[in-house]
C-alpha positions in Angstrom: 2.8 18.0 -1.6 -0.3 15.6 -1.3 0.3 12.0 0.4 -1.8 9.0 -0.1 -2.1 6.5 2.8 -4.1 3.2 1.6 -5.7 0.7 3.9 -5.5 -2.4 3.0 -7.1 -5.9 3.6 -4.0 -7.8 2.0 -2.8 -5.8 -0.6 0.5 -6.3 -2.1 0.3 -10.4 -0.5 -1.6 -12.9 -1.5 -4.8 -12.7 -3.9 -7.2 -10.4 -3.8 -7.6 -6.8 -4.2 -6.3 -6.7 -7.8 -8.3 -3.8 -9.1 -5.8 -2.0 -6.9 -2.8 -2.7 -9.3 -4.0 -0.7 -11.8 -5.7 2.0 -9.9 -2.1 2.4 -7.8 -0.3 3.7 -11.0 -2.7 6.1 -11.5 -2.9 8.0 -8.5 1.2 8.3 -8.4 1.2 9.2 -11.8 -1.7 12.1 -11.5 -1.1 14.0 -8.4 0.0 12.2 -5.2 3.5 12.9 -4.6 3.8 10.2 -2.2 1.6 7.1 -2.5 2.0 4.9 1.2 0.0 1.2 1.6 -0.4 -0.6 4.7 -2.0 -3.8 4.5 -4.1 -5.2 7.6 -2.6 -8.5 6.5 1.1 -9.9 6.0 2.5 -12.9 4.0 5.6 -14.0 2.0 4.3 -13.7 -1.0 4.2 -10.4 -2.6 3.3 -8.4 -5.6 5.7 -6.4 -6.6 5.2 -2.8 -6.5 6.4 0.2 -8.7 9.6 1.9 -7.1 8.3 5.0 -5.8 4.9 3.5 -3.9 5.9 2.9 -0.5 5.1 -0.4 1.9 4.6 0.4 5.0 4.8 -2.7 7.3 2.5 -1.8 10.7 3.5 -5.0 12.6 7.3 -3.4 12.5 7.0 -0.2 13.4 6.2 1.6 16.7 2.9 2.8 15.5 -0.3 2.8 17.6 -3.7 2.5 15.5 -7.0 3.2 17.1 -9.7 1.3 15.5 
């Protein structure tokens, strides 16, 4: 099983990182079983994602990240 974990600045929220909207469909259709999007910044305005793309809310989880 192949997984892709995509760390973004703000995608899929607000503007910016528009190139991801095109590429994310390609990644899911061409080889990755799961695609997870983990944004650094969250907002109330979200762009729609294909149903097979999973948005991970790190702020709400019990996960610790090391930078």
